[in-house]
N, CA, C and O atoms as a Maestro MAE file, in Angstrom:
{
 s_m_m2io_version
 :::
 2.0.0
}

f_m_ct {
 s_m_title
 :::
 protein
 m_atom[324] {
  # First column is atom index #
  i_m_mmod_type
  r_m_x_coord
  r_m_y_coord
  r_m_z_coord
  i_m_residue_number
  s_m_chain_name
  s_m_pdb_residue_name
  s_m_pdb_atom_name
  i_m_atomic_number
  :::
  1 25 -12.353 -16.751 14.349 1 A "MET " " N  " 7
  2 3 -11.197 -16.775 15.232 1 A "MET " " CA " 6
  3 2 -9.934 -17.203 14.471 1 A "MET " " C  " 6
  4 15 -8.845 -16.680 14.706 1 A "MET " " O  " 8
  5 25 -10.102 -18.147 13.572 2 A "LEU " " N  " 7
  6 3 -8.964 -18.603 12.779 2 A "LEU " " CA " 6
  7 2 -8.400 -17.471 11.913 2 A "LEU " " C  " 6
  8 15 -7.190 -17.382 11.702 2 A "LEU " " O  " 8
  9 25 -9.289 -16.615 11.419 3 A "LYS " " N  " 7
  10 3 -8.851 -15.481 10.601 3 A "LYS " " CA " 6
  11 2 -7.956 -14.547 11.412 3 A "LYS " " C  " 6
  12 15 -6.902 -14.126 10.933 3 A "LYS " " O  " 8
  13 25 -8.362 -14.226 12.617 4 A "VAL " " N  " 7
  14 3 -7.571 -13.346 13.481 4 A "VAL " " CA " 6
  15 2 -6.230 -13.991 13.808 4 A "VAL " " C  " 6
  16 15 -5.202 -13.314 13.822 4 A "VAL " " O  " 8
  17 25 -6.237 -15.281 14.069 5 A "PHE " " N  " 7
  18 3 -5.015 -16.016 14.387 5 A "PHE " " CA " 6
  19 2 -4.051 -15.984 13.196 5 A "PHE " " C  " 6
  20 15 -2.857 -15.740 13.367 5 A "PHE " " O  " 8
  21 25 -4.569 -16.230 12.002 6 A "MET " " N  " 7
  22 3 -3.723 -16.239 10.811 6 A "MET " " CA " 6
  23 2 -3.152 -14.850 10.533 6 A "MET " " C  " 6
  24 15 -1.971 -14.712 10.212 6 A "MET " " O  " 8
  25 25 -3.981 -13.836 10.655 7 A "ILE " " N  " 7
  26 3 -3.504 -12.466 10.451 7 A "ILE " " CA " 6
  27 2 -2.424 -12.123 11.478 7 A "ILE " " C  " 6
  28 15 -1.424 -11.489 11.144 7 A "ILE " " O  " 8
  29 25 -2.629 -12.543 12.718 8 A "GLY " " N  " 7
  30 3 -1.638 -12.303 13.767 8 A "GLY " " CA " 6
  31 2 -0.290 -12.926 13.439 8 A "GLY " " C  " 6
  32 15 0.751 -12.307 13.660 8 A "GLY " " O  " 8
  33 25 -0.301 -14.148 12.915 9 A "TRP " " N  " 7
  34 3 0.949 -14.805 12.550 9 A "TRP " " CA " 6
  35 2 1.642 -14.096 11.393 9 A "TRP " " C  " 6
  36 15 2.867 -13.971 11.384 9 A "TRP " " O  " 8
  37 25 0.870 -13.635 10.427 10 A "VAL " " N  " 7
  38 3 1.459 -12.918 9.289 10 A "VAL " " CA " 6
  39 2 2.075 -11.602 9.764 10 A "VAL " " C  " 6
  40 15 3.177 -11.249 9.346 10 A "VAL " " O  " 8
  41 25 1.376 -10.881 10.627 11 A "VAL " " N  " 7
  42 3 1.910 -9.618 11.163 11 A "VAL " " CA " 6
  43 2 3.181 -9.881 11.971 11 A "VAL " " C  " 6
  44 15 4.159 -9.145 11.840 11 A "VAL " " O  " 8
  45 25 3.174 -10.916 12.800 12 A "LEU " " N  " 7
  46 3 4.352 -11.260 13.590 12 A "LEU " " CA " 6
  47 2 5.535 -11.593 12.694 12 A "LEU " " C  " 6
  48 15 6.643 -11.107 12.923 12 A "LEU " " O  " 8
  49 25 5.312 -12.408 11.688 13 A "LEU " " N  " 7
  50 3 6.382 -12.777 10.765 13 A "LEU " " CA " 6
  51 2 6.912 -11.547 10.022 13 A "LEU " " C  " 6
  52 15 8.122 -11.390 9.853 13 A "LEU " " O  " 8
  53 25 6.004 -10.683 9.586 14 A "ALA " " N  " 7
  54 3 6.417 -9.455 8.897 14 A "ALA " " CA " 6
  55 2 7.243 -8.568 9.820 14 A "ALA " " C  " 6
  56 15 8.265 -8.023 9.402 14 A "ALA " " O  " 8
  57 25 6.813 -8.417 11.070 15 A "ALA " " N  " 7
  58 3 7.544 -7.578 12.023 15 A "ALA " " CA " 6
  59 2 8.950 -8.120 12.262 15 A "ALA " " C  " 6
  60 15 9.909 -7.351 12.333 15 A "ALA " " O  " 8
  61 25 9.075 -9.416 12.385 16 A "ILE " " N  " 7
  62 3 10.398 -10.022 12.600 16 A "ILE " " CA " 6
  63 2 11.300 -9.760 11.403 16 A "ILE " " C  " 6
  64 15 12.446 -9.340 11.564 16 A "ILE " " O  " 8
  65 25 10.787 -10.007 10.211 17 A "ILE " " N  " 7
  66 3 11.581 -9.804 8.995 17 A "ILE " " CA " 6
  67 2 11.972 -8.335 8.852 17 A "ILE " " C  " 6
  68 15 13.124 -8.026 8.545 17 A "ILE " " O  " 8
  69 25 11.032 -7.443 9.069 18 A "LEU " " N  " 7
  70 3 11.313 -6.010 8.936 18 A "LEU " " CA " 6
  71 2 12.326 -5.536 9.972 18 A "LEU " " C  " 6
  72 15 13.197 -4.726 9.657 18 A "LEU " " O  " 8
  73 25 12.221 -6.032 11.207 19 A "ASN " " N  " 7
  74 3 13.160 -5.621 12.246 19 A "ASN " " CA " 6
  75 2 14.576 -6.116 11.964 19 A "ASN " " C  " 6
  76 15 15.545 -5.401 12.221 19 A "ASN " " O  " 8
  77 25 14.700 -7.322 11.442 20 A "VAL " " N  " 7
  78 3 16.024 -7.829 11.060 20 A "VAL " " CA " 6
  79 2 16.591 -6.983 9.917 20 A "VAL " " C  " 6
  80 15 17.772 -6.635 9.919 20 A "VAL " " O  " 8
  81 25 15.745 -6.661 8.950 21 A "ALA " " N  " 7
  82 3 16.201 -5.876 7.794 21 A "ALA " " CA " 6
  83 2 16.706 -4.500 8.214 21 A "ALA " " C  " 6
  84 15 17.779 -4.080 7.781 21 A "ALA " " O  " 8
  85 25 15.942 -3.786 9.057 22 A "VAL " " N  " 7
  86 3 16.388 -2.442 9.432 22 A "VAL " " CA " 6
  87 2 17.635 -2.483 10.296 22 A "VAL " " C  " 6
  88 15 18.468 -1.579 10.237 22 A "VAL " " O  " 8
  89 25 17.764 -3.524 11.094 23 A "GLN " " N  " 7
  90 3 18.971 -3.650 11.902 23 A "GLN " " CA " 6
  91 2 20.191 -3.807 10.996 23 A "GLN " " C  " 6
  92 15 21.232 -3.197 11.239 23 A "GLN " " O  " 8
  93 25 20.061 -4.614 9.964 24 A "ARG " " N  " 7
  94 3 21.176 -4.812 9.034 24 A "ARG " " CA " 6
  95 2 21.459 -3.573 8.197 24 A "ARG " " C  " 6
  96 15 22.596 -3.342 7.787 24 A "ARG " " O  " 8
  97 25 20.418 -2.771 7.941 25 A "LEU " " N  " 7
  98 3 20.584 -1.555 7.153 25 A "LEU " " CA " 6
  99 2 21.027 -0.354 7.988 25 A "LEU " " C  " 6
  100 15 21.357 0.700 7.444 25 A "LEU " " O  " 8
  101 25 21.032 -0.519 9.299 26 A "GLY " " N  " 7
  102 3 21.461 0.568 10.174 26 A "GLY " " CA " 6
  103 2 20.408 1.635 10.389 26 A "GLY " " C  " 6
  104 15 20.732 2.774 10.726 26 A "GLY " " O  " 8
  105 25 19.156 1.276 10.196 27 A "ILE " " N  " 7
  106 3 18.052 2.204 10.423 27 A "ILE " " CA " 6
  107 2 17.526 1.981 11.836 27 A "ILE " " C  " 6
  108 15 17.487 0.850 12.319 27 A "ILE " " O  " 8
  109 25 17.127 3.053 12.488 28 A "MET " " N  " 7
  110 3 16.650 2.957 13.859 28 A "MET " " CA " 6
  111 2 15.296 2.247 13.915 28 A "MET " " C  " 6
  112 15 14.348 2.638 13.234 28 A "MET " " O  " 8
  113 25 15.223 1.207 14.733 29 A "GLY " " N  " 7
  114 3 13.968 0.496 14.950 29 A "GLY " " CA " 6
  115 2 13.295 0.994 16.219 29 A "GLY " " C  " 6
  116 15 13.840 1.828 16.943 29 A "GLY " " O  " 8
  117 25 12.098 0.469 16.478 30 A "TRP " " N  " 7
  118 3 11.346 0.927 17.647 30 A "TRP " " CA " 6
  119 2 12.047 0.624 18.963 30 A "TRP " " C  " 6
  120 15 12.008 1.440 19.883 30 A "TRP " " O  " 8
  121 25 12.682 -0.527 19.067 31 A "TYR " " N  " 7
  122 3 13.384 -0.863 20.311 31 A "TYR " " CA " 6
  123 2 14.502 0.146 20.572 31 A "TYR " " C  " 6
  124 15 14.623 0.673 21.678 31 A "TYR " " O  " 8
  125 25 15.315 0.410 19.553 32 A "ASP " " N  " 7
  126 3 16.408 1.380 19.690 32 A "ASP " " CA " 6
  127 2 15.870 2.778 19.999 32 A "ASP " " C  " 6
  128 15 16.405 3.493 20.847 32 A "ASP " " O  " 8
  129 25 14.808 3.148 19.297 33 A "PHE " " N  " 7
  130 3 14.213 4.462 19.505 33 A "PHE " " CA " 6
  131 2 13.750 4.641 20.945 33 A "PHE " " C  " 6
  132 15 14.070 5.645 21.582 33 A "PHE " " O  " 8
  133 25 13.003 3.679 21.456 34 A "LEU " " N  " 7
  134 3 12.481 3.800 22.820 34 A "LEU " " CA " 6
  135 2 13.586 3.738 23.871 34 A "LEU " " C  " 6
  136 15 13.529 4.445 24.877 34 A "LEU " " O  " 8
  137 25 14.581 2.900 23.640 35 A "LEU " " N  " 7
  138 3 15.710 2.812 24.568 35 A "LEU " " CA " 6
  139 2 16.484 4.128 24.605 35 A "LEU " " C  " 6
  140 15 16.796 4.644 25.679 35 A "LEU " " O  " 8
  141 25 16.788 4.663 23.431 36 A "ARG " " N  " 7
  142 3 17.522 5.931 23.377 36 A "ARG " " CA " 6
  143 2 16.685 7.091 23.902 36 A "ARG " " C  " 6
  144 15 17.212 7.997 24.545 36 A "ARG " " O  " 8
  145 25 15.389 7.066 23.631 37 A "LEU " " N  " 7
  146 3 14.507 8.128 24.124 37 A "LEU " " CA " 6
  147 2 14.459 8.120 25.643 37 A "LEU " " C  " 6
  148 15 14.442 9.180 26.268 37 A "LEU " " O  " 8
  149 25 14.438 6.934 26.243 38 A "SER " " N  " 7
  150 3 14.416 6.869 27.706 38 A "SER " " CA " 6
  151 2 15.742 7.317 28.311 38 A "SER " " C  " 6
  152 15 15.772 7.830 29.430 38 A "SER " " O  " 8
  153 25 16.833 7.125 27.579 39 A "ASN " " N  " 7
  154 3 18.154 7.532 28.072 39 A "ASN " " CA " 6
  155 2 18.475 8.998 27.789 39 A "ASN " " C  " 6
  156 15 19.042 9.689 28.636 39 A "ASN " " O  " 8
  157 25 18.112 9.471 26.594 40 A "GLU " " N  " 7
  158 3 18.522 10.803 26.151 40 A "GLU " " CA " 6
  159 2 17.409 11.836 26.197 40 A "GLU " " C  " 6
  160 15 17.673 13.038 26.163 40 A "GLU " " O  " 8
  161 25 16.178 11.380 26.272 41 A "GLY " " N  " 7
  162 3 15.051 12.318 26.254 41 A "GLY " " CA " 6
  163 2 14.913 12.987 24.899 41 A "GLY " " C  " 6
  164 15 15.268 12.411 23.871 41 A "GLY " " O  " 8
  165 25 14.398 14.198 24.906 42 A "VAL " " N  " 7
  166 3 14.133 14.904 23.648 42 A "VAL " " CA " 6
  167 2 15.400 15.300 22.898 42 A "VAL " " C  " 6
  168 15 15.323 15.714 21.742 42 A "VAL " " O  " 8
  169 25 16.546 15.182 23.522 43 A "LYS " " N  " 7
  170 3 17.810 15.459 22.829 43 A "LYS " " CA " 6
  171 2 18.044 14.480 21.681 43 A "LYS " " C  " 6
  172 15 18.855 14.736 20.791 43 A "LYS " " O  " 8
  173 25 17.331 13.365 21.710 44 A "LEU " " N  " 7
  174 3 17.465 12.361 20.659 44 A "LEU " " CA " 6
  175 2 16.966 12.871 19.315 44 A "LEU " " C  " 6
  176 15 17.568 12.567 18.285 44 A "LEU " " O  " 8
  177 25 15.882 13.641 19.299 45 A "PHE " " N  " 7
  178 3 15.213 13.997 18.056 45 A "PHE " " CA " 6
  179 2 16.104 14.712 17.044 45 A "PHE " " C  " 6
  180 15 16.046 14.373 15.862 45 A "PHE " " O  " 8
  181 25 16.919 15.676 17.441 46 A "PRO " " N  " 7
  182 3 17.793 16.304 16.430 46 A "PRO " " CA " 6
  183 2 18.881 15.354 15.906 46 A "PRO " " C  " 6
  184 15 19.439 15.590 14.835 46 A "PRO " " O  " 8
  185 25 19.182 14.299 16.640 47 A "GLN " " N  " 7
  186 3 20.218 13.357 16.235 47 A "GLN " " CA " 6
  187 2 19.713 12.329 15.221 47 A "GLN " " C  " 6
  188 15 20.502 11.669 14.546 47 A "GLN " " O  " 8
  189 25 18.403 12.204 15.127 48 A "MET " " N  " 7
  190 3 17.832 11.208 14.226 48 A "MET " " CA " 6
  191 2 17.921 11.677 12.774 48 A "MET " " C  " 6
  192 15 17.870 12.871 12.478 48 A "MET " " O  " 8
  193 25 18.057 10.688 11.875 49 A "ARG " " N  " 7
  194 3 18.109 10.982 10.443 49 A "ARG " " CA " 6
  195 2 16.695 10.948 9.861 49 A "ARG " " C  " 6
  196 15 15.773 10.399 10.464 49 A "ARG " " O  " 8
  197 25 16.548 11.528 8.710 50 A "ILE " " N  " 7
  198 3 15.252 11.527 8.011 50 A "ILE " " CA " 6
  199 2 14.786 10.090 7.771 50 A "ILE " " C  " 6
  200 15 13.601 9.787 7.915 50 A "ILE " " O  " 8
  201 25 15.707 9.215 7.411 51 A "ILE " " N  " 7
  202 3 15.353 7.815 7.149 51 A "ILE " " CA " 6
  203 2 14.788 7.149 8.402 51 A "ILE " " C  " 6
  204 15 13.892 6.309 8.308 51 A "ILE " " O  " 8
  205 25 15.311 7.522 9.581 52 A "ASP " " N  " 7
  206 3 14.793 6.969 10.835 52 A "ASP " " CA " 6
  207 2 13.353 7.411 11.072 52 A "ASP " " C  " 6
  208 15 12.493 6.602 11.419 52 A "ASP " " O  " 8
  209 25 13.100 8.707 10.879 53 A "TYR " " N  " 7
  210 3 11.737 9.227 11.036 53 A "TYR " " CA " 6
  211 2 10.787 8.556 10.039 53 A "TYR " " C  " 6
  212 15 9.701 8.101 10.398 53 A "TYR " " O  " 8
  213 25 11.232 8.507 8.772 54 A "ALA " " N  " 7
  214 3 10.389 7.926 7.725 54 A "ALA " " CA " 6
  215 2 10.069 6.466 8.037 54 A "ALA " " C  " 6
  216 15 8.928 6.029 7.891 54 A "ALA " " O  " 8
  217 25 11.081 5.719 8.465 55 A "TRP " " N  " 7
  218 3 10.869 4.305 8.770 55 A "TRP " " CA " 6
  219 2 9.903 4.129 9.942 55 A "TRP " " C  " 6
  220 15 8.928 3.384 9.842 55 A "TRP " " O  " 8
  221 25 10.175 4.812 11.046 56 A "LEU " " N  " 7
  222 3 9.392 4.609 12.265 56 A "LEU " " CA " 6
  223 2 7.942 5.067 12.137 56 A "LEU " " C  " 6
  224 15 7.032 4.412 12.645 56 A "LEU " " O  " 8
  225 25 7.732 6.179 11.465 57 A "PHE " " N  " 7
  226 3 6.406 6.785 11.514 57 A "PHE " " CA " 6
  227 2 5.603 6.690 10.218 57 A "PHE " " C  " 6
  228 15 4.426 7.048 10.192 57 A "PHE " " O  " 8
  229 25 6.237 6.207 9.132 58 A "VAL " " N  " 7
  230 3 5.499 6.079 7.877 58 A "VAL " " CA " 6
  231 2 5.620 4.661 7.305 58 A "VAL " " C  " 6
  232 15 4.618 3.961 7.159 58 A "VAL " " O  " 8
  233 25 6.838 4.245 6.985 59 A "VAL " " N  " 7
  234 3 7.040 2.998 6.259 59 A "VAL " " CA " 6
  235 2 6.672 1.769 7.099 59 A "VAL " " C  " 6
  236 15 5.926 0.906 6.635 59 A "VAL " " O  " 8
  237 25 7.178 1.685 8.305 60 A "TYR " " N  " 7
  238 3 6.908 0.519 9.155 60 A "TYR " " CA " 6
  239 2 5.413 0.341 9.421 60 A "TYR " " C  " 6
  240 15 4.903 -0.767 9.253 60 A "TYR " " O  " 8
  241 25 4.687 1.393 9.831 61 A "PRO " " N  " 7
  242 3 3.237 1.210 10.025 61 A "PRO " " CA " 6
  243 2 2.516 0.800 8.736 61 A "PRO " " C  " 6
  244 15 1.595 -0.016 8.775 61 A "PRO " " O  " 8
  245 25 2.929 1.361 7.596 62 A "LEU " " N  " 7
  246 3 2.302 0.982 6.335 62 A "LEU " " CA " 6
  247 2 2.548 -0.488 6.000 62 A "LEU " " C  " 6
  248 15 1.638 -1.189 5.560 62 A "LEU " " O  " 8
  249 25 3.773 -0.947 6.208 63 A "LEU " " N  " 7
  250 3 4.086 -2.342 5.904 63 A "LEU " " CA " 6
  251 2 3.378 -3.304 6.863 63 A "LEU " " C  " 6
  252 15 2.922 -4.369 6.445 63 A "LEU " " O  " 8
  253 25 3.285 -2.942 8.123 64 A "LEU " " N  " 7
  254 3 2.547 -3.802 9.054 64 A "LEU " " CA " 6
  255 2 1.061 -3.814 8.722 64 A "LEU " " C  " 6
  256 15 0.410 -4.855 8.802 64 A "LEU " " O  " 8
  257 25 0.528 -2.658 8.350 65 A "GLY " " N  " 7
  258 3 -0.862 -2.609 7.912 65 A "GLY " " CA " 6
  259 2 -1.087 -3.456 6.670 65 A "GLY " " C  " 6
  260 15 -2.106 -4.134 6.538 65 A "GLY " " O  " 8
  261 25 -0.123 -3.406 5.765 66 A "GLY " " N  " 7
  262 3 -0.190 -4.249 4.573 66 A "GLY " " CA " 6
  263 2 -0.134 -5.715 4.899 66 A "GLY " " C  " 6
  264 15 -0.758 -6.530 4.220 66 A "GLY " " O  " 8
  265 25 0.611 -6.065 5.937 67 A "SER " " N  " 7
  266 3 0.687 -7.474 6.325 67 A "SER " " CA " 6
  267 2 -0.656 -7.970 6.862 67 A "SER " " C  " 6
  268 15 -0.966 -9.156 6.752 67 A "SER " " O  " 8
  269 25 -1.447 -7.076 7.438 68 A "VAL " " N  " 7
  270 3 -2.808 -7.444 7.853 68 A "VAL " " CA " 6
  271 2 -3.625 -7.821 6.620 68 A "VAL " " C  " 6
  272 15 -4.363 -8.806 6.625 68 A "VAL " " O  " 8
  273 25 -3.481 -7.026 5.574 69 A "GLN " " N  " 7
  274 3 -4.193 -7.313 4.336 69 A "GLN " " CA " 6
  275 2 -3.740 -8.642 3.734 69 A "GLN " " C  " 6
  276 15 -4.564 -9.413 3.241 69 A "GLN " " O  " 8
  277 25 -2.438 -8.913 3.772 70 A "VAL " " N  " 7
  278 3 -1.906 -10.174 3.261 70 A "VAL " " CA " 6
  279 2 -2.481 -11.341 4.068 70 A "VAL " " C  " 6
  280 15 -2.890 -12.353 3.498 70 A "VAL " " O  " 8
  281 25 -2.510 -11.199 5.381 71 A "GLY " " N  " 7
  282 3 -3.073 -12.252 6.230 71 A "GLY " " CA " 6
  283 2 -4.534 -12.507 5.932 71 A "GLY " " C  " 6
  284 15 -4.968 -13.658 5.885 71 A "GLY " " O  " 8
  285 25 -5.295 -11.452 5.731 72 A "ALA " " N  " 7
  286 3 -6.717 -11.606 5.402 72 A "ALA " " CA " 6
  287 2 -6.880 -12.272 4.039 72 A "ALA " " C  " 6
  288 15 -7.761 -13.113 3.857 72 A "ALA " " O  " 8
  289 25 -6.037 -11.901 3.088 73 A "TYR " " N  " 7
  290 3 -6.089 -12.516 1.763 73 A "TYR " " CA " 6
  291 2 -5.750 -14.007 1.846 73 A "TYR " " C  " 6
  292 15 -6.433 -14.834 1.241 73 A "TYR " " O  " 8
  293 25 -4.703 -14.348 2.590 74 A "LEU " " N  " 7
  294 3 -4.324 -15.756 2.745 74 A "LEU " " CA " 6
  295 2 -5.450 -16.557 3.406 74 A "LEU " " C  " 6
  296 15 -5.741 -17.682 3.000 74 A "LEU " " O  " 8
  297 25 -6.069 -15.974 4.412 75 A "HIS " " N  " 7
  298 3 -7.175 -16.666 5.067 75 A "HIS " " CA " 6
  299 2 -8.314 -16.916 4.086 75 A "HIS " " C  " 6
  300 15 -8.867 -18.015 4.035 75 A "HIS " " O  " 8
  301 25 -8.662 -15.901 3.313 76 A "ALA " " N  " 7
  302 3 -9.735 -16.053 2.318 76 A "ALA " " CA " 6
  303 2 -9.366 -17.100 1.273 76 A "ALA " " C  " 6
  304 15 -10.212 -17.894 0.861 76 A "ALA " " O  " 8
  305 25 -8.117 -17.102 0.846 77 A "LEU " " N  " 7
  306 3 -7.641 -18.053 -0.148 77 A "LEU " " CA " 6
  307 2 -7.712 -19.482 0.379 77 A "LEU " " C  " 6
  308 15 -8.174 -20.392 -0.309 77 A "LEU " " O  " 8
  309 25 -7.245 -19.663 1.618 78 A "LEU " " N  " 7
  310 3 -7.196 -21.008 2.193 78 A "LEU " " CA " 6
  311 2 -8.573 -21.516 2.653 78 A "LEU " " C  " 6
  312 15 -8.814 -22.722 2.693 78 A "LEU " " O  " 8
  313 25 -9.456 -20.596 2.994 79 A "SER " " N  " 7
  314 3 -10.778 -21.024 3.458 79 A "SER " " CA " 6
  315 2 -11.793 -21.093 2.315 79 A "SER " " C  " 6
  316 15 -12.937 -21.498 2.520 79 A "SER " " O  " 8
  317 25 -11.375 -20.700 1.126 80 A "GLY " " N  " 7
  318 3 -12.254 -20.778 -0.024 80 A "GLY " " CA " 6
  319 2 -13.302 -19.689 -0.097 80 A "GLY " " C  " 6
  320 15 -14.314 -19.851 -0.780 80 A "GLY " " O  " 8
  321 25 -13.081 -18.578 0.595 81 A "LYS " " N  " 7
  322 3 -14.068 -17.486 0.587 81 A "LYS " " CA " 6
  323 2 -13.700 -16.426 -0.417 81 A "LYS " " C  " 6
  324 15 -14.417 -15.435 -0.559 81 A "LYS " " O  " 8
  :::
 }
 m_bond[323] {
  # First column is bond index #
  i_m_from
  i_m_to
  i_m_order
  :::
  1 1 2 1
  2 2 3 1
  3 3 4 2
  4 3 5 1
  5 5 6 1
  6 6 7 1
  7 7 8 2
  8 7 9 1
  9 9 10 1
  10 10 11 1
  11 11 12 2
  12 11 13 1
  13 13 14 1
  14 14 15 1
  15 15 16 2
  16 15 17 1
  17 17 18 1
  18 18 19 1
  19 19 20 2
  20 19 21 1
  21 21 22 1
  22 22 23 1
  23 23 24 2
  24 23 25 1
  25 25 26 1
  26 26 27 1
  27 27 28 2
  28 27 29 1
  29 29 30 1
  30 30 31 1
  31 31 32 2
  32 31 33 1
  33 33 34 1
  34 34 35 1
  35 35 36 2
  36 35 37 1
  37 37 38 1
  38 38 39 1
  39 39 40 2
  40 39 41 1
  41 41 42 1
  42 42 43 1
  43 43 44 2
  44 43 45 1
  45 45 46 1
  46 46 47 1
  47 47 48 2
  48 47 49 1
  49 49 50 1
  50 50 51 1
  51 51 52 2
  52 51 53 1
  53 53 54 1
  54 54 55 1
  55 55 56 2
  56 55 57 1
  57 57 58 1
  58 58 59 1
  59 59 60 2
  60 59 61 1
  61 61 62 1
  62 62 63 1
  63 63 64 2
  64 63 65 1
  65 65 66 1
  66 66 67 1
  67 67 68 2
  68 67 69 1
  69 69 70 1
  70 70 71 1
  71 71 72 2
  72 71 73 1
  73 73 74 1
  74 74 75 1
  75 75 76 2
  76 75 77 1
  77 77 78 1
  78 78 79 1
  79 79 80 2
  80 79 81 1
  81 81 82 1
  82 82 83 1
  83 83 84 2
  84 83 85 1
  85 85 86 1
  86 86 87 1
  87 87 88 2
  88 87 89 1
  89 89 90 1
  90 90 91 1
  91 91 92 2
  92 91 93 1
  93 93 94 1
  94 94 95 1
  95 95 96 2
  96 95 97 1
  97 97 98 1
  98 98 99 1
  99 99 100 2
  100 99 101 1
  101 101 102 1
  102 102 103 1
  103 103 104 2
  104 103 105 1
  105 105 106 1
  106 106 107 1
  107 107 108 2
  108 107 109 1
  109 109 110 1
  110 110 111 1
  111 111 112 2
  112 111 113 1
  113 113 114 1
  114 114 115 1
  115 115 116 2
  116 115 117 1
  117 117 118 1
  118 118 119 1
  119 119 120 2
  120 119 121 1
  121 121 122 1
  122 122 123 1
  123 123 124 2
  124 123 125 1
  125 125 126 1
  126 126 127 1
  127 127 128 2
  128 127 129 1
  129 129 130 1
  130 130 131 1
  131 131 132 2
  132 131 133 1
  133 133 134 1
  134 134 135 1
  135 135 136 2
  136 135 137 1
  137 137 138 1
  138 138 139 1
  139 139 140 2
  140 139 141 1
  141 141 142 1
  142 142 143 1
  143 143 144 2
  144 143 145 1
  145 145 146 1
  146 146 147 1
  147 147 148 2
  148 147 149 1
  149 149 150 1
  150 150 151 1
  151 151 152 2
  152 151 153 1
  153 153 154 1
  154 154 155 1
  155 155 156 2
  156 155 157 1
  157 157 158 1
  158 158 159 1
  159 159 160 2
  160 159 161 1
  161 161 162 1
  162 162 163 1
  163 163 164 2
  164 163 165 1
  165 165 166 1
  166 166 167 1
  167 167 168 2
  168 167 169 1
  169 169 170 1
  170 170 171 1
  171 171 172 2
  172 171 173 1
  173 173 174 1
  174 174 175 1
  175 175 176 2
  176 175 177 1
  177 177 178 1
  178 178 179 1
  179 179 180 2
  180 179 181 1
  181 181 182 1
  182 182 183 1
  183 183 184 2
  184 183 185 1
  185 185 186 1
  186 186 187 1
  187 187 188 2
  188 187 189 1
  189 189 190 1
  190 190 191 1
  191 191 192 2
  192 191 193 1
  193 193 194 1
  194 194 195 1
  195 195 196 2
  196 195 197 1
  197 197 198 1
  198 198 199 1
  199 199 200 2
  200 199 201 1
  201 201 202 1
  202 202 203 1
  203 203 204 2
  204 203 205 1
  205 205 206 1
  206 206 207 1
  207 207 208 2
  208 207 209 1
  209 209 210 1
  210 210 211 1
  211 211 212 2
  212 211 213 1
  213 213 214 1
  214 214 215 1
  215 215 216 2
  216 215 217 1
  217 217 218 1
  218 218 219 1
  219 219 220 2
  220 219 221 1
  221 221 222 1
  222 222 223 1
  223 223 224 2
  224 223 225 1
  225 225 226 1
  226 226 227 1
  227 227 228 2
  228 227 229 1
  229 229 230 1
  230 230 231 1
  231 231 232 2
  232 231 233 1
  233 233 234 1
  234 234 235 1
  235 235 236 2
  236 235 237 1
  237 237 238 1
  238 238 239 1
  239 239 240 2
  240 239 241 1
  241 241 242 1
  242 242 243 1
  243 243 244 2
  244 243 245 1
  245 245 246 1
  246 246 247 1
  247 247 248 2
  248 247 249 1
  249 249 250 1
  250 250 251 1
  251 251 252 2
  252 251 253 1
  253 253 254 1
  254 254 255 1
  255 255 256 2
  256 255 257 1
  257 257 258 1
  258 258 259 1
  259 259 260 2
  260 259 261 1
  261 261 262 1
  262 262 263 1
  263 263 264 2
  264 263 265 1
  265 265 266 1
  266 266 267 1
  267 267 268 2
  268 267 269 1
  269 269 270 1
  270 270 271 1
  271 271 272 2
  272 271 273 1
  273 273 274 1
  274 274 275 1
  275 275 276 2
  276 275 277 1
  277 277 278 1
  278 278 279 1
  279 279 280 2
  280 279 281 1
  281 281 282 1
  282 282 283 1
  283 283 284 2
  284 283 285 1
  285 285 286 1
  286 286 287 1
  287 287 288 2
  288 287 289 1
  289 289 290 1
  290 290 291 1
  291 291 292 2
  292 291 293 1
  293 293 294 1
  294 294 295 1
  295 295 296 2
  296 295 297 1
  297 297 298 1
  298 298 299 1
  299 299 300 2
  300 299 301 1
  301 301 302 1
  302 302 303 1
  303 303 304 2
  304 303 305 1
  305 305 306 1
  306 306 307 1
  307 307 308 2
  308 307 309 1
  309 309 310 1
  310 310 311 1
  311 311 312 2
  312 311 313 1
  313 313 314 1
  314 314 315 1
  315 315 316 2
  316 315 317 1
  317 317 318 1
  318 318 319 1
  319 319 320 2
  320 319 321 1
  321 321 322 1
  322 322 323 1
  323 323 324 2
  :::
 }
}
């Protein structure tokens, strides 16, 4: 249970850091995407940039998945396994 808890905290921290970073870089995050999609519908898709697509559907999931690995590594390191 402690392993899941630690991984959860690492993922949460990573998500916060990544969301702040993309906001400062002007890249569309999931909150903006879903808000605009609910307001504009499919008309949103042609307005999006390649960087927005890449971030939302490739880079962000990869980095969050990587944060799971980091959390598991930290747990193993701290628990002596």
